[in-house]
N, C-alpha and C positions, 0 to 999 in steps of 0.2 A: 442594419438594425433589423432585428426580427420582431414581428408583430405577433402578439399572443392571439390565437384564434378563439373566439367564443365557443364554448361548449355547453351541452345541455347538462342538467344536473344529474348526478349519479343516483340521487335519493330513490326515484321511481324504480330504477333497475335493481337496487339493493332490496327494496320492498318486494318486488315481484319474485327475486330470487330466494328471500327468506320465507316468503309465503309458500312458494313451491317446495322448499326444503321441509318446512313444517308439515305440510300436507303429505308429502312422500314418506315421512317417518312417523306418521300417525300422531303428530302433535297438534295442538290447537294454536293457530296464529292469532295474536292479539296485537292492536295498534293503539299506542297512547296518542292522543290528539289534544292539541292546544286549541280551545274553542274561542272563536271570535265571530264577528258578523259574516265572515266568508264561509263558515262551516254550517252545514245543514244537518243537524242531529236532534233527537228529542231533547229539548232544553231541560225538561224535568230530571234527566239523568246526568246533567252536567254538574260537576262540583269543582269549585275553585278554578273555573275556566278550563277544566280538563275533562275528558271522557276516555275510557278504555273500551274499545270495541272488539268483539270476537268476529274475525273475518274468515272463519272456517267455511268450507262448503256446506256443512250441515247447519250452520247458523244464518247463512245468506242466501239470496237468490239474485241472479242477474249481477254478479260481481264483476266489476270492471276495474282493473288496476292499471290506469293510464298513466301517461306522463305528466298530466296536470291535475288529475283528480282521481280519488278512489270513490266509486259509486256502487251501491248495492241497495237491496231491500231486505229488511229484517223485521222480526216481530219484537216489540218491546212491550212487556206487560200485556201480551195477547193482542196488541194492535200492530198491524202491519205498517211500517214506516219506510220512507225513502231517505237514504243517508248519502250526503255528498260531502267529501272531505278534500280540500285543496292539499296536494302532495306536500307543500312547504309547512303545513300545520301538523304534519306527523312528527311526533317527538321520538318515538321508538316503535319497533316491531319486534316481538319476541314470542317464544313459546310459553304457553301457560304452564305446562308441566315442569320445566326445568329452567326457565328464564333465560335461555340462550337467545340471543338476537343481537339487535344493533340500535343504539341510540343516536339521534341526529342533532347537530347543533341548530338552534332556532335563530332565524335571521333577526338582526336587531330591529328591523322595522316591524316585525310581527310579534315582538315580546311586549305584552302588557304587564306581565309579571315575570321576574326572573326564572330561568329554567332551573329546577332542582339540581343540586350538585351531581346526583347519580345519573342524570340525563345529558350532562353537558359535554361529554366527549364523544367524538364520532365513532370510534371503535371501543366504547366503554363495554366491559363485560356486563352482561345483563343479569348478574346474580342478585343485584338489589331489586331489579325489576320483578324477579320471581316472588318477592315478598310484597308486591303490590297487586292484590287480588283484582281481577276484573269481573264485570257481571256476567253471569250466565244468561243466554238467551232462552227462547221457548224450547227448542229441540236439544235433548242431550246427545252427546256423541254416540254414534253407533259403533259397536265392537266390530271391527273389519277383520278380525283373524284372531290368532292365538295370543296377542298381546293384550295384557290386562291393564286397565286404567288404574292409576294410584287412587287409594281411598280419598274422598273429598268430604269436605264439611257439608252439612245439609244446606240446600239453597234456601235463601229467605223467600218467604212467600207473601204475596200481596193480599188484599182483601178478599179476592176471588179464590184464594187457595192455590193459585198458580204461581210458578216461579216469578219473581220480580227482579228488575235490574237494580243492583245496588254496588257501589264502588266504595271500598273501604281503604283508607290511607294508613 
């Protein structure tokens, strides 16, 4: 009889690979996260136990895409915050500009609400994700060459007149 060897999750490797692919192609990597007690994010920006985070180098500092956690610092509404997301809470990673990416199944133990149908398949095309806008953080993308960014809707502003984080379903 052959014994099945325990292997580590492929999720952190796919997240790192897609993050690298987005950055190498001038795209903005976003992660959709299921929020529970294990996730450290600004709770005022969580809606329906979910948050979408921009994890581009322009929006984060000290980004660590580890095997167990995604950790970084970012500004939300002008305030520097530390973010810690357990890898198993990441529902998807995709490019903001075209929605290409990957959705992950959520473990039954971590589901407090069912995963939306468009996020349920491991290799689901992320075309539906492109229609799920994520919030912009403080710093806009820098133009790093001749590639032009597609036109964008105006950013919502907070009471201070600065961009604010808003997730629209």
